[in-house]
TORPA-4810 file (N, C-alpha, C, O; in nm, 3 decimals):
<nodes>
NODE_1_-3.576_0.692_1.976_-3.448_0.729_2.015_-3.373_0.789_1.887_-3.384_0.735_1.777_X
NODE_2_-3.302_0.893_1.907_-3.237_0.962_1.801_-3.089_0.909_1.791_-3.014_0.913_1.888_X
NODE_3_-3.051_0.860_1.669_-2.920_0.816_1.649_-2.853_0.911_1.545_-2.912_0.944_1.442_X
NODE_4_-2.731_0.950_1.576_-2.648_1.033_1.487_-2.524_0.959_1.460_-2.464_0.902_1.552_X
NODE_5_-2.482_0.956_1.335_-2.356_0.894_1.288_-2.277_0.993_1.220_-2.314_1.040_1.112_X
NODE_6_-2.160_1.031_1.282_-2.066_1.130_1.217_-1.971_1.059_1.125_-1.903_0.966_1.167_X
NODE_7_-1.965_1.100_1.003_-1.870_1.041_0.905_-1.789_1.147_0.847_-1.793_1.259_0.898_X
NODE_8_-1.714_1.123_0.743_-1.616_1.202_0.687_-1.651_1.248_0.537_-1.693_1.167_0.454_X
NODE_9_-1.632_1.369_0.510_-1.658_1.432_0.371_-1.548_1.527_0.337_-1.472_1.572_0.423_X
NODE_10_-1.541_1.557_0.206_-1.462_1.671_0.156_-1.551_1.790_0.140_-1.636_1.816_0.226_X
NODE_11_-1.534_1.867_0.027_-1.609_1.979_-0.001_-1.757_1.952_-0.021_-1.842_2.033_0.015_X
NODE_12_-1.787_1.825_-0.083_-1.921_1.776_-0.100_-1.966_1.691_0.013_-1.920_1.578_0.030_X
NODE_13_-2.057_1.745_0.090_-2.112_1.680_0.210_-2.199_1.549_0.162_-2.223_1.455_0.237_X
NODE_14_-2.237_1.556_0.043_-2.323_1.445_-0.010_-2.242_1.327_-0.047_-2.300_1.227_-0.089_X
NODE_15_-2.105_1.329_-0.035_-2.019_1.221_-0.076_-1.927_1.178_0.047_-1.806_1.200_0.044_X
NODE_16_-1.982_1.121_0.147_-1.895_1.077_0.256_-1.809_0.953_0.210_-1.858_0.864_0.140_X
NODE_17_-1.682_0.951_0.252_-1.596_0.853_0.186_-1.516_0.770_0.283_-1.437_0.689_0.235_X
NODE_18_-1.527_0.781_0.421_-1.439_0.711_0.513_-1.468_0.565_0.503_-1.584_0.525_0.505_X
NODE_19_-1.359_0.478_0.493_-1.389_0.337_0.485_-1.444_0.281_0.623_-1.527_0.190_0.630_X
NODE_20_-1.392_0.340_0.722_-1.438_0.299_0.858_-1.592_0.339_0.888_-1.670_0.264_0.945_X
NODE_21_-1.622_0.468_0.841_-1.766_0.503_0.855_-1.862_0.420_0.773_-1.973_0.390_0.816_X
NODE_22_-1.817_0.383_0.650_-1.895_0.292_0.571_-1.918_0.161_0.639_-2.029_0.108_0.627_X
NODE_23_-1.825_0.104_0.708_-1.854_-0.014_0.787_-1.970_0.000_0.880_-2.052_-0.090_0.893_X
NODE_24_-1.977_0.118_0.947_-2.081_0.147_1.044_-2.216_0.179_0.970_-2.322_0.138_1.016_X
NODE_25_-2.209_0.250_0.861_-2.330_0.266_0.778_-2.396_0.137_0.741_-2.517_0.123_0.756_X
NODE_26_-2.320_0.041_0.692_-2.371_-0.090_0.663_-2.419_-0.174_0.786_-2.516_-0.249_0.778_X
NODE_27_-2.346_-0.157_0.899_-2.383_-0.223_1.016_-2.525_-0.177_1.069_-2.610_-0.258_1.105_X
NODE_28_-2.541_-0.052_1.070_-2.671_0.008_1.113_-2.782_-0.041_1.015_-2.889_-0.083_1.058_X
NODE_29_-2.751_-0.036_0.883_-2.845_-0.080_0.791_-2.883_-0.224_0.809_-3.000_-0.262_0.797_X
NODE_30_-2.779_-0.308_0.838_-2.794_-0.446_0.862_-2.882_-0.477_0.978_-2.961_-0.571_0.976_X
NODE_31_-2.868_-0.396_1.082_-2.953_-0.406_1.201_-3.093_-0.340_1.177_-3.181_-0.357_1.262_X
NODE_32_-3.116_-0.273_1.075_-3.245_-0.209_1.043_-3.273_-0.090_1.141_-3.385_-0.062_1.183_X
NODE_33_-3.158_-0.025_1.173_-3.171_0.094_1.262_-3.160_0.225_1.187_-3.068_0.245_1.108_X
NODE_34_-3.258_0.315_1.213_-3.255_0.443_1.147_-3.156_0.531_1.214_-3.130_0.516_1.334_X
NODE_35_-3.096_0.627_1.135_-2.995_0.720_1.191_-2.982_0.844_1.103_-3.012_0.845_0.983_X
NODE_36_-2.938_0.942_1.165_-2.906_1.067_1.087_-2.754_1.071_1.062_-2.677_1.071_1.158_X
NODE_37_-2.710_1.075_0.936_-2.572_1.100_0.905_-2.521_1.238_0.895_-2.578_1.319_0.822_X
NODE_38_-2.413_1.268_0.965_-2.367_1.402_0.958_-2.215_1.398_0.905_-2.122_1.386_0.985_X
NODE_39_-2.198_1.408_0.778_-2.065_1.416_0.720_-1.997_1.537_0.767_-2.056_1.645_0.773_X
NODE_40_-1.859_1.517_0.806_-1.778_1.615_0.872_-1.640_1.624_0.805_-1.578_1.523_0.771_X
NODE_41_-1.594_1.748_0.789_-1.452_1.767_0.736_-1.345_1.728_0.836_-1.365_1.737_0.957_X
NODE_42_-1.230_1.685_0.782_-1.124_1.643_0.869_-1.103_1.735_0.990_-1.111_1.690_1.104_X
NODE_43_-1.078_1.860_0.966_-1.037_1.957_1.065_-1.149_1.988_1.162_-1.122_2.053_1.263_X
NODE_44_-1.272_1.947_1.139_-1.379_1.968_1.229_-1.412_1.855_1.316_-1.492_1.870_1.409_X
NODE_45_-1.350_1.733_1.288_-1.383_1.617_1.366_-1.345_1.630_1.517_-1.420_1.584_1.603_X
NODE_46_-1.226_1.695_1.552_-1.193_1.701_1.693_-1.283_1.792_1.769_-1.273_1.796_1.891_X
NODE_47_-1.378_1.872_1.703_-1.475_1.952_1.774_-1.603_1.884_1.809_-1.683_1.929_1.892_X
NODE_48_-1.622_1.764_1.737_-1.752_1.691_1.764_-1.768_1.643_1.902_-1.674_1.588_1.959_X
NODE_49_-1.880_1.661_1.958_-1.917_1.596_2.086_-1.809_1.629_2.189_-1.758_1.538_2.255_X
NODE_50_-1.772_1.757_2.205_-1.681_1.803_2.295_-1.545_1.726_2.293_-1.484_1.692_2.394_X
NODE_51_-1.509_1.703_2.171_-1.368_1.643_2.149_-1.371_1.488_2.185_-1.270_1.434_2.229_X
NODE_52_-1.483_1.423_2.168_-1.489_1.281_2.202_-1.391_1.194_2.134_-1.337_1.100_2.191_X
NODE_53_-1.369_1.230_2.004_-1.278_1.142_1.920_-1.204_1.220_1.814_-1.261_1.317_1.764_X
NODE_54_-1.088_1.188_1.776_-1.013_1.257_1.677_-1.041_1.194_1.542_-0.990_1.243_1.441_X
NODE_55_-1.115_1.093_1.535_-1.154_1.024_1.410_-1.295_0.989_1.412_-1.361_0.987_1.515_X
NODE_56_-1.347_0.961_1.284_-1.480_0.904_1.270_-1.471_0.763_1.221_-1.367_0.727_1.167_X
NODE_57_-1.572_0.681_1.236_-1.708_0.725_1.273_-1.723_0.739_1.433_-1.654_0.679_1.515_X
NODE_58_-1.826_0.830_1.462_-1.863_0.837_1.597_-2.017_0.810_1.589_-2.087_0.866_1.504_X
NODE_59_-2.066_0.726_1.678_-2.212_0.698_1.678_-2.259_0.760_1.818_-2.199_0.742_1.924_X
NODE_60_-2.367_0.830_1.806_-2.441_0.891_1.920_-2.585_0.826_1.921_-2.674_0.862_1.844_X
NODE_61_-2.600_0.728_2.012_-2.717_0.655_2.017_-2.792_0.703_2.146_-2.756_0.660_2.256_X
NODE_62_-2.888_0.786_2.134_-2.945_0.853_2.247_-2.846_0.946_2.317_-2.799_1.044_2.259_X
NODE_63_-2.814_0.913_2.441_-2.710_0.978_2.515_-2.575_0.906_2.511_-2.477_0.953_2.568_X
NODE_64_-2.573_0.792_2.442_-2.451_0.703_2.451_-2.365_0.728_2.328_-2.411_0.722_2.215_X
NODE_65_-2.240_0.757_2.354_-2.134_0.784_2.242_-2.041_0.662_2.225_-1.995_0.606_2.325_X
NODE_66_-2.016_0.624_2.110_-1.927_0.515_2.073_-1.833_0.563_1.958_-1.880_0.621_1.861_X
NODE_67_-1.705_0.538_1.972_-1.609_0.562_1.867_-1.548_0.427_1.815_-1.548_0.325_1.882_X
NODE_68_-1.495_0.436_1.691_-1.428_0.317_1.631_-1.534_0.219_1.571_-1.625_0.172_1.639_X
NODE_69_-1.515_0.193_1.443_-1.609_0.101_1.373_-1.628_-0.026_1.434_-1.742_-0.072_1.442_X
NODE_70_-1.525_-0.092_1.480_-1.541_-0.228_1.534_-1.617_-0.219_1.673_-1.707_-0.299_1.699_X
NODE_71_-1.582_-0.126_1.755_-1.647_-0.101_1.881_-1.786_-0.065_1.861_-1.870_-0.101_1.944_X
NODE_72_-1.821_0.009_1.751_-1.963_0.050_1.734_-2.038_-0.085_1.695_-2.150_-0.107_1.742_X
NODE_73_-1.981_-0.170_1.615_-2.045_-0.294_1.573_-2.067_-0.386_1.696_-2.171_-0.451_1.709_X
NODE_74_-1.965_-0.388_1.788_-1.989_-0.465_1.916_-2.108_-0.414_2.003_-2.190_-0.487_2.059_X
NODE_75_-2.105_-0.275_2.006_-2.211_-0.214_2.078_-2.348_-0.246_2.020_-2.439_-0.285_2.093_X
NODE_76_-2.363_-0.229_1.889_-2.490_-0.262_1.820_-2.536_-0.407_1.843_-2.653_-0.439_1.864_X
NODE_77_-2.437_-0.486_1.838_-2.472_-0.642_1.867_-2.523_-0.656_2.004_-2.621_-0.728_2.022_X
NODE_78_-2.466_-0.594_2.106_-2.508_-0.600_2.242_-2.642_-0.532_2.273_-2.731_-0.584_2.341_X
NODE_79_-2.647_-0.409_2.214_-2.758_-0.322_2.246_-2.890_-0.364_2.175_-3.001_-0.337_2.222_X
NODE_80_-2.870_-0.430_2.063_-2.984_-0.468_1.984_-2.976_-0.619_1.940_-2.968_-0.652_1.821_X
NODE_81_-2.980_-0.709_2.043_-2.968_-0.849_2.016_-3.084_-0.911_1.937_-3.071_-1.017_1.876_X
NODE_82_-3.201_-0.837_1.940_-3.319_-0.898_1.867_-3.316_-0.864_1.716_-3.399_-0.909_1.637_X
NODE_83_-3.213_-0.780_1.681_-3.203_-0.752_1.529_-3.102_-0.844_1.468_-3.029_-0.914_1.538_X
NODE_84_-3.098_-0.845_1.338_-3.000_-0.947_1.273_-2.863_-0.939_1.324_-2.815_-0.829_1.351_X
NODE_85_-2.800_-1.043_1.337_-2.666_-1.048_1.396_-2.558_-0.993_1.301_-2.569_-1.010_1.179_X
NODE_86_-2.456_-0.929_1.355_-2.350_-0.878_1.271_-2.229_-0.983_1.272_-2.140_-0.978_1.187_X
NODE_87_-2.234_-1.078_1.376_-2.122_-1.164_1.391_-2.156_-1.311_1.389_-2.069_-1.394_1.362_X
NODE_88_-2.282_-1.347_1.416_-2.323_-1.487_1.426_-2.252_-1.561_1.544_-2.226_-1.681_1.533_X
NODE_89_-2.222_-1.495_1.650_-2.167_-1.562_1.763_-2.027_-1.504_1.802_-1.977_-1.412_1.737_X
NODE_90_-1.968_-1.559_1.907_-1.840_-1.513_1.953_-1.732_-1.551_1.845_-1.644_-1.469_1.820_X
NODE_91_-1.735_-1.667_1.783_-1.646_-1.700_1.678_-1.639_-1.608_1.571_-1.534_-1.583_1.512_X
NODE_92_-1.761_-1.551_1.542_-1.764_-1.451_1.430_-1.694_-1.317_1.462_-1.639_-1.249_1.376_X
NODE_93_-1.701_-1.285_1.593_-1.633_-1.175_1.636_-1.480_-1.186_1.617_-1.415_-1.095_1.565_X
NODE_94_-1.426_-1.300_1.660_-1.287_-1.324_1.656_-1.233_-1.324_1.500_-1.127_-1.272_1.468_X
NODE_95_-1.319_-1.389_1.411_-1.285_-1.405_1.275_-1.295_-1.259_1.206_-1.218_-1.227_1.115_X
NODE_96_-1.388_-1.179_1.252_-1.399_-1.047_1.209_-1.270_-0.965_1.230_-1.222_-0.890_1.145_X
NODE_97_-1.218_-0.986_1.354_-1.095_-0.924_1.387_-0.984_-0.961_1.290_-0.907_-0.877_1.242_X
NODE_98_-0.979_-1.086_1.264_-0.885_-1.125_1.163_-0.898_-1.063_1.025_-0.800_-1.020_0.963_X
NODE_99_-1.026_-1.059_0.978_-1.051_-0.996_0.856_-1.013_-0.844_0.861_-0.957_-0.792_0.765_X
NODE_100_-1.041_-0.778_0.967_-1.001_-0.639_0.980_-0.854_-0.630_0.979_-0.804_-0.536_0.918_X
NODE_101_-0.779_-0.717_1.037_-0.636_-0.713_1.036_-0.582_-0.722_0.890_-0.494_-0.646_0.850_X
NODE_102_-0.639_-0.821_0.811_-0.602_-0.842_0.673_-0.625_-0.719_0.594_-0.541_-0.678_0.515_X
NODE_103_-0.746_-0.654_0.616_-0.791_-0.542_0.537_-0.694_-0.424_0.568_-0.643_-0.358_0.478_X
NODE_104_-0.672_-0.400_0.706_-0.603_-0.276_0.731_-0.446_-0.284_0.713_-0.382_-0.181_0.692_X
NODE_105_-0.388_-0.400_0.722_-0.243_-0.420_0.709_-0.208_-0.463_0.560_-0.096_-0.434_0.518_X
NODE_106_-0.288_-0.524_0.485_-0.260_-0.564_0.344_-0.328_-0.473_0.240_-0.266_-0.428_0.144_X
NODE_107_-0.449_-0.448_0.263_-0.531_-0.389_0.158_-0.539_-0.229_0.174_-0.532_-0.157_0.074_X
NODE_108_-0.552_-0.181_0.293_-0.561_-0.034_0.309_-0.437_0.037_0.265_-0.454_0.143_0.204_X
NODE_109_-0.312_-0.004_0.287_-0.197_0.067_0.233_-0.199_0.088_0.087_-0.163_0.195_0.039_X
NODE_110_-0.242_-0.015_0.013_-0.246_0.005_-0.133_-0.353_0.095_-0.170_-0.334_0.178_-0.258_X
NODE_111_-0.469_0.085_-0.106_-0.578_0.182_-0.146_-0.538_0.318_-0.114_-0.569_0.408_-0.191_X
NODE_112_-0.470_0.342_-0.002_-0.429_0.468_0.033_-0.333_0.535_-0.070_-0.343_0.654_-0.098_X
NODE_113_-0.244_0.457_-0.120_-0.154_0.509_-0.223_-0.232_0.537_-0.353_-0.203_0.633_-0.424_X
NODE_114_-0.320_0.460_-0.381_-0.407_0.475_-0.509_-0.489_0.602_-0.496_-0.506_0.672_-0.596_X
NODE_115_-0.543_0.636_-0.375_-0.649_0.738_-0.355_-0.597_0.868_-0.303_-0.667_0.968_-0.313_X
NODE_116_-0.471_0.873_-0.245_-0.436_0.984_-0.166_-0.438_1.117_-0.234_-0.479_1.216_-0.173_X
NODE_117_-0.396_1.125_-0.356_-0.403_1.252_-0.426_-0.548_1.292_-0.457_-0.585_1.409_-0.445_X
NODE_118_-0.627_1.195_-0.497_-0.772_1.221_-0.522_-0.840_1.266_-0.404_-0.924_1.356_-0.414_X
NODE_119_-0.811_1.211_-0.288_-0.871_1.254_-0.164_-0.841_1.400_-0.131_-0.927_1.477_-0.089_X
NODE_120_-0.713_1.435_-0.151_-0.663_1.574_-0.126_-0.748_1.672_-0.221_-0.790_1.781_-0.183_X
NODE_121_-0.767_1.624_-0.339_-0.837_1.723_-0.431_-0.980_1.733_-0.400_-1.041_1.831_-0.445_X
NODE_122_-1.043_1.645_-0.330_-1.180_1.644_-0.291_-1.211_1.740_-0.165_-1.326_1.771_-0.135_X
NODE_123_-1.101_1.782_-0.098_-1.105_1.851_0.029_-1.119_2.005_0.006_-1.080_2.059_-0.098_X
NODE_124_-1.175_2.070_0.105_-1.171_2.224_0.103_-1.032_2.267_0.149_-0.959_2.190_0.210_X
NODE_125_-0.998_2.392_0.117_-0.855_2.434_0.129_-0.794_2.404_0.276_-0.684_2.351_0.290_X
NODE_126_-0.869_2.439_0.376_-0.809_2.419_0.517_-0.773_2.272_0.530_-0.664_2.240_0.578_X
NODE_127_-0.861_2.183_0.490_-0.831_2.034_0.496_-0.726_1.991_0.404_-0.652_1.900_0.440_X
NODE_128_-0.710_2.048_0.287_-0.608_2.015_0.201_-0.475_2.036_0.267_-0.387_1.951_0.256_X
NODE_129_-0.458_2.143_0.333_-0.332_2.177_0.391_-0.302_2.077_0.500_-0.190_2.026_0.505_X
NODE_130_-0.393_2.048_0.586_-0.384_1.947_0.689_-0.351_1.809_0.631_-0.264_1.736_0.679_X
NODE_131_-0.422_1.777_0.529_-0.411_1.634_0.473_-0.265_1.625_0.411_-0.189_1.533_0.442_X
NODE_132_-0.232_1.720_0.328_-0.111_1.717_0.266_0.017_1.695_0.368_0.107_1.613_0.352_X
NODE_133_0.006_1.780_0.468_0.107_1.785_0.574_0.121_1.643_0.641_0.229_1.584_0.649_X
NODE_134_0.011_1.597_0.684_0.005_1.463_0.758_0.036_1.344_0.669_0.108_1.254_0.711_X
NODE_135_-0.016_1.342_0.550_0.000_1.229_0.472_0.135_1.216_0.408_0.193_1.107_0.399_X
NODE_136_0.190_1.340_0.360_0.326_1.332_0.312_0.431_1.296_0.414_0.533_1.237_0.380_X
NODE_137_0.407_1.331_0.541_0.494_1.298_0.658_0.480_1.153_0.671_0.584_1.087_0.680_X
NODE_138_0.368_1.095_0.672_0.347_0.952_0.693_0.396_0.870_0.593_0.464_0.772_0.620_X
NODE_139_0.362_0.907_0.459_0.406_0.822_0.344_0.540_0.853_0.294_0.595_0.773_0.219_X
NODE_140_0.597_0.963_0.330_0.738_0.987_0.294_0.753_1.031_0.143_0.862_1.023_0.086_X
NODE_141_0.644_1.077_0.084_0.651_1.119_-0.058_0.553_1.240_-0.073_0.462_1.264_0.006_X
NODE_142_0.581_1.312_-0.185_0.485_1.411_-0.229_0.360_1.335_-0.280_0.372_1.227_-0.338_X
NODE_143_0.241_1.393_-0.259_0.117_1.337_-0.305_0.123_1.314_-0.451_0.072_1.213_-0.499_X
NODE_144_0.186_1.408_-0.530_0.190_1.397_-0.679_0.265_1.272_-0.718_0.237_1.217_-0.825_X
NODE_145_0.361_1.222_-0.638_0.445_1.108_-0.672_0.362_0.984_-0.699_0.405_0.895_-0.773_X
NODE_146_0.240_0.977_-0.636_0.175_0.840_-0.639_0.108_0.819_-0.773_0.068_0.707_-0.802_X
NODE_147_0.093_0.917_-0.853_0.030_0.893_-0.983_0.121_0.808_-1.072_0.069_0.734_-1.156_X
NODE_148_0.250_0.815_-1.059_0.346_0.736_-1.131_0.343_0.589_-1.087_0.387_0.497_-1.157_X
NODE_149_0.292_0.573_-0.971_0.295_0.431_-0.913_0.165_0.363_-0.937_0.150_0.247_-0.899_X
NODE_150_0.063_0.431_-1.000_-0.064_0.374_-1.001_-0.081_0.234_-1.067_-0.150_0.149_-1.011_X
NODE_151_-0.021_0.212_-1.182_-0.035_0.085_-1.248_0.024_-0.035_-1.166_-0.030_-0.145_-1.159_X
NODE_152_0.133_-0.003_-1.108_0.189_-0.106_-1.014_0.107_-0.133_-0.893_0.101_-0.247_-0.846_X
NODE_153_0.044_-0.031_-0.843_-0.035_-0.050_-0.721_-0.171_-0.120_-0.756_-0.229_-0.188_-0.672_X
NODE_154_-0.219_-0.100_-0.878_-0.344_-0.174_-0.926_-0.309_-0.325_-0.923_-0.392_-0.404_-0.877_X
NODE_155_-0.190_-0.369_-0.971_-0.144_-0.505_-0.976_-0.124_-0.544_-0.830_-0.157_-0.658_-0.795_X
NODE_156_-0.074_-0.462_-0.744_-0.057_-0.499_-0.608_-0.195_-0.534_-0.526_-0.207_-0.624_-0.443_X
NODE_157_-0.296_-0.442_-0.568_-0.424_-0.461_-0.510_-0.487_-0.590_-0.553_-0.549_-0.659_-0.472_X
NODE_158_-0.473_-0.624_-0.679_-0.527_-0.749_-0.731_-0.478_-0.867_-0.659_-0.550_-0.962_-0.629_X
NODE_159_-0.346_-0.858_-0.629_-0.280_-0.971_-0.556_-0.319_-0.983_-0.412_-0.339_-1.091_-0.357_X
NODE_160_-0.331_-0.856_-0.348_-0.361_-0.866_-0.204_-0.516_-0.902_-0.189_-0.557_-0.935_-0.078_X
NODE_161_-0.593_-0.898_-0.283_-0.736_-0.945_-0.269_-0.752_-1.096_-0.290_-0.865_-1.146_-0.285_X
NODE_162_-0.648_-1.166_-0.312_-0.655_-1.305_-0.342_-0.721_-1.391_-0.226_-0.793_-1.487_-0.253_X
NODE_163_-0.693_-1.352_-0.101_-0.763_-1.433_0.007_-0.918_-1.409_-0.001_-0.994_-1.501_0.028_X
NODE_164_-0.962_-1.292_-0.040_-1.098_-1.271_-0.054_-1.158_-1.351_-0.170_-1.265_-1.412_-0.162_X
NODE_165_-1.086_-1.347_-0.271_-1.122_-1.421_-0.397_-1.130_-1.570_-0.372_-1.221_-1.637_-0.421_X
NODE_166_-1.036_-1.622_-0.298_-1.030_-1.766_-0.262_-1.155_-1.800_-0.177_-1.219_-1.901_-0.205_X
NODE_167_-1.194_-1.719_-0.075_-1.300_-1.751_0.005_-1.434_-1.747_-0.070_-1.525_-1.822_-0.037_X
NODE_168_-1.446_-1.658_-0.170_-1.561_-1.645_-0.245_-1.592_-1.757_-0.344_-1.699_-1.761_-0.406_X
NODE_169_-1.499_-1.845_-0.356_-1.518_-1.973_-0.434_-1.615_-2.067_-0.368_-1.678_-2.152_-0.430_X
NODE_170_-1.625_-2.047_-0.234_-1.697_-2.146_-0.154_-1.832_-2.094_-0.102_-1.920_-2.171_-0.064_X
NODE_171_-1.844_-1.957_-0.102_-1.966_-1.893_-0.044_-1.992_-1.760_-0.111_-1.909_-1.702_-0.181_X
NODE_172_-2.118_-1.714_-0.083_-2.157_-1.592_-0.155_-2.099_-1.467_-0.084_-2.072_-1.365_-0.148_X
NODE_173_-2.079_-1.477_0.049_-2.028_-1.367_0.125_-1.923_-1.419_0.217_-1.918_-1.540_0.243_X
NODE_174_-1.836_-1.329_0.270_-1.736_-1.365_0.365_-1.805_-1.426_0.492_-1.750_-1.514_0.557_X
NODE_175_-1.918_-1.379_0.522_-2.001_-1.415_0.634_-2.075_-1.557_0.614_-2.139_-1.612_0.704_X
NODE_176_-2.058_-1.612_0.481_-2.125_-1.738_0.449_-2.235_-1.709_0.342_-2.212_-1.644_0.241_X
NODE_177_-2.356_-1.761_0.371_-2.466_-1.739_0.270_-2.512_-1.605_0.266_-2.560_-1.562_0.161_X
NODE_178_-2.502_-1.525_0.375_-2.542_-1.394_0.390_-2.434_-1.300_0.456_-2.347_-1.350_0.528_X
NODE_179_-2.439_-1.172_0.435_-2.335_-1.094_0.481_-2.326_-1.074_0.634_-2.429_-1.075_0.702_X
NODE_180_-2.209_-1.058_0.686_-2.190_-1.023_0.822_-2.087_-0.909_0.832_-2.039_-0.860_0.729_X
NODE_181_-2.054_-0.867_0.953_-1.969_-0.749_0.964_-1.829_-0.772_0.896_-1.765_-0.674_0.859_X
NODE_182_-1.788_-0.884_0.881_-1.668_-0.916_0.811_-1.674_-0.867_0.660_-1.577_-0.817_0.602_X
NODE_183_-1.795_-0.885_0.604_-1.810_-0.830_0.461_-1.806_-0.677_0.463_-1.752_-0.616_0.371_X
NODE_184_-1.860_-0.615_0.566_-1.858_-0.472_0.565_-1.723_-0.406_0.584_-1.700_-0.292_0.544_X
NODE_185_-1.632_-0.485_0.648_-1.504_-0.437_0.673_-1.431_-0.425_0.535_-1.370_-0.322_0.505_X
NODE_186_-1.438_-0.529_0.456_-1.371_-0.517_0.328_-1.450_-0.431_0.229_-1.391_-0.360_0.147_X
NODE_187_-1.583_-0.436_0.237_-1.656_-0.350_0.149_-1.629_-0.204_0.181_-1.620_-0.123_0.089_X
NODE_188_-1.617_-0.166_0.307_-1.583_-0.024_0.339_-1.454_0.016_0.277_-1.440_0.125_0.222_X
NODE_189_-1.360_-0.073_0.285_-1.223_-0.034_0.216_-1.245_-0.009_0.066_-1.195_0.091_0.015_X
NODE_190_-1.316_-0.096_-0.005_-1.323_-0.076_-0.152_-1.423_0.031_-0.187_-1.407_0.090_-0.294_X
NODE_191_-1.525_0.062_-0.108_-1.611_0.169_-0.126_-1.530_0.300_-0.118_-1.553_0.393_-0.196_X
NODE_192_-1.437_0.304_-0.024_-1.349_0.420_-0.006_-1.289_0.452_-0.138_-1.296_0.565_-0.186_X
NODE_193_-1.226_0.343_-0.205_-1.152_0.359_-0.327_-1.247_0.409_-0.435_-1.216_0.504_-0.507_X
NODE_194_-1.368_0.342_-0.445_-1.470_0.382_-0.541_-1.512_0.527_-0.535_-1.526_0.594_-0.637_X
NODE_195_-1.532_0.575_-0.412_-1.590_0.708_-0.400_-1.484_0.818_-0.410_-1.518_0.936_-0.422_X
NODE_196_-1.358_0.781_-0.405_-1.250_0.874_-0.422_-1.186_0.876_-0.554_-1.137_0.980_-0.598_X
NODE_197_-1.186_0.764_-0.619_-1.104_0.756_-0.749_-1.193_0.717_-0.865_-1.153_0.735_-0.980_X
NODE_198_-1.313_0.663_-0.840_-1.399_0.616_-0.954_-1.411_0.457_-0.948_-1.377_0.394_-0.848_X
NODE_199_-1.461_0.398_-1.058_-1.480_0.258_-1.060_-1.357_0.178_-1.021_-1.244_0.215_-1.053_X
NODE_200_-1.383_0.060_-0.948_-1.279_-0.013_-0.904_-1.196_-0.066_-1.017_-1.254_-0.110_-1.116_X
NODE_201_-1.060_-0.064_-1.010_-0.971_-0.103_-1.120_-0.948_-0.256_-1.112_-0.835_-0.303_-1.103_X
NODE_202_-1.059_-0.332_-1.117_-1.057_-0.474_-1.122_-1.133_-0.524_-1.247_-1.223_-0.455_-1.294_X
NODE_203_-1.098_-0.643_-1.303_-1.170_-0.694_-1.411_-1.315_-0.725_-1.377_-1.346_-0.769_-1.267_X
NODE_204_-1.405_-0.702_-1.475_-1.548_-0.726_-1.448_-1.576_-0.869_-1.409_-1.671_-0.895_-1.336_X
NODE_205_-1.496_-0.962_-1.456_-1.525_-1.111_-1.421_-1.451_-1.153_-1.291_-1.453_-1.271_-1.258_X
NODE_206_-1.388_-1.059_-1.218_-1.322_-1.086_-1.092_-1.437_-1.125_-0.988_-1.533_-1.050_-0.977_X
NODE_207_-1.430_-1.233_-0.918_-1.523_-1.263_-0.815_-1.539_-1.159_-0.704_-1.644_-1.146_-0.641_X
NODE_208_-1.428_-1.083_-0.682_-1.439_-0.977_-0.582_-1.540_-0.869_-0.638_-1.624_-0.819_-0.563_X
NODE_209_-1.530_-0.838_-0.761_-1.623_-0.741_-0.820_-1.770_-0.789_-0.815_-1.860_-0.711_-0.786_X
NODE_210_-1.790_-0.911_-0.841_-1.922_-0.965_-0.830_-1.979_-0.946_-0.687_-2.088_-0.893_-0.666_X
NODE_211_-1.896_-0.995_-0.590_-1.930_-0.972_-0.448_-1.948_-0.828_-0.414_-2.044_-0.796_-0.343_X
NODE_212_-1.865_-0.740_-0.459_-1.879_-0.589_-0.424_-2.007_-0.538_-0.481_-2.073_-0.459_-0.414_X
NODE_213_-2.049_-0.578_-0.601_-2.170_-0.535_-0.664_-2.281_-0.574_-0.586_-2.375_-0.495_-0.574_X
NODE_214_-2.283_-0.696_-0.527_-2.385_-0.750_-0.448_-2.398_-0.677_-0.319_-2.508_-0.655_-0.268_X
NODE_215_-2.281_-0.639_-0.263_-2.282_-0.560_-0.147_-2.337_-0.419_-0.160_-2.400_-0.365_-0.069_X
NODE_216_-2.311_-0.363_-0.274_-2.364_-0.234_-0.309_-2.518_-0.242_-0.314_-2.584_-0.140_-0.293_X
NODE_217_-2.574_-0.354_-0.341_-2.723_-0.364_-0.351_-2.784_-0.407_-0.223_-2.906_-0.414_-0.215_X
NODE_218_-2.702_-0.438_-0.116_-2.770_-0.471_0.011_-2.846_-0.353_0.074_-2.816_-0.236_0.049_X
NODE_219_-2.945_-0.390_0.154_-3.010_-0.302_0.229_-3.073_-0.183_0.157_-3.060_-0.066_0.196_X
NODE_220_-3.140_-0.220_0.052_-3.205_-0.115_-0.033_-3.098_-0.046_-0.116_-3.113_0.074_-0.141_X
NODE_221_-2.994_-0.110_-0.157_-2.883_-0.045_-0.232_-2.822_0.072_-0.154_-2.793_0.176_-0.214_X
NODE_222_-2.801_0.058_-0.024_-2.749_0.164_0.051_-2.612_0.210_0.001_-2.583_0.329_0.003_X
NODE_223_-2.526_0.114_-0.044_-2.398_0.150_-0.096_-2.398_0.233_-0.229_-2.301_0.299_-0.264_X
NODE_224_-2.515_0.225_-0.300_-2.526_0.296_-0.420_-2.583_0.451_-0.408_-2.601_0.523_-0.506_X
NODE_225_-2.605_0.485_-0.287_-2.662_0.609_-0.263_-2.573_0.719_-0.307_-2.623_0.823_-0.349_X
NODE_226_-2.428_0.701_-0.299_-2.339_0.794_-0.349_-2.257_0.731_-0.455_-2.224_0.613_-0.449_X
NODE_227_-2.220_0.815_-0.560_-2.132_0.765_-0.658_-2.195_0.688_-0.766_-2.126_0.641_-0.856_X
</nodes>
């Protein structure tokens, strides 16, 4: 069966950077499923699969299409129950929803402010125009304004990662002794920052950094393929 994963890229198709697509990349690798990745520019996404989704990731598994990283993970868990679990049961699904909520409401806004100008600069011209218009309208500032806020946002990021840091005092991964989809949710967010702005702005001895490095090495160092 042929699997295709549509992800997000800028001018360089070899450097896909969507945090949500990275969740799915890691979920597929966790399940041991082969797939073809097709990085796609922002303005080309609405044309994919007859307009199936305005955002990526999109997974095409044979004739079956799934959008949204969490829905894709749920699909993979149901479609491939004989492969390693992404959730470890129904409780794990519920807890992963909580982790996603923490990531998207507390961590993503900071990462977006840190990376927004760098993302713009990675894009081809048509996408730059789209990105600037939509992001400046949403954020209420010029993209260039965020450079002045960088140091404060790094402090903010460090503070917002404290729940992750606290959890890692007791276990190697958010999923426990081994990674689960909850790990890939937070990993995808930080991988987004790494691939758009460079090395993570965290101290080398930060437990989150140690965990992130171990996540980069998972599944044949899948996370180190780019950057």
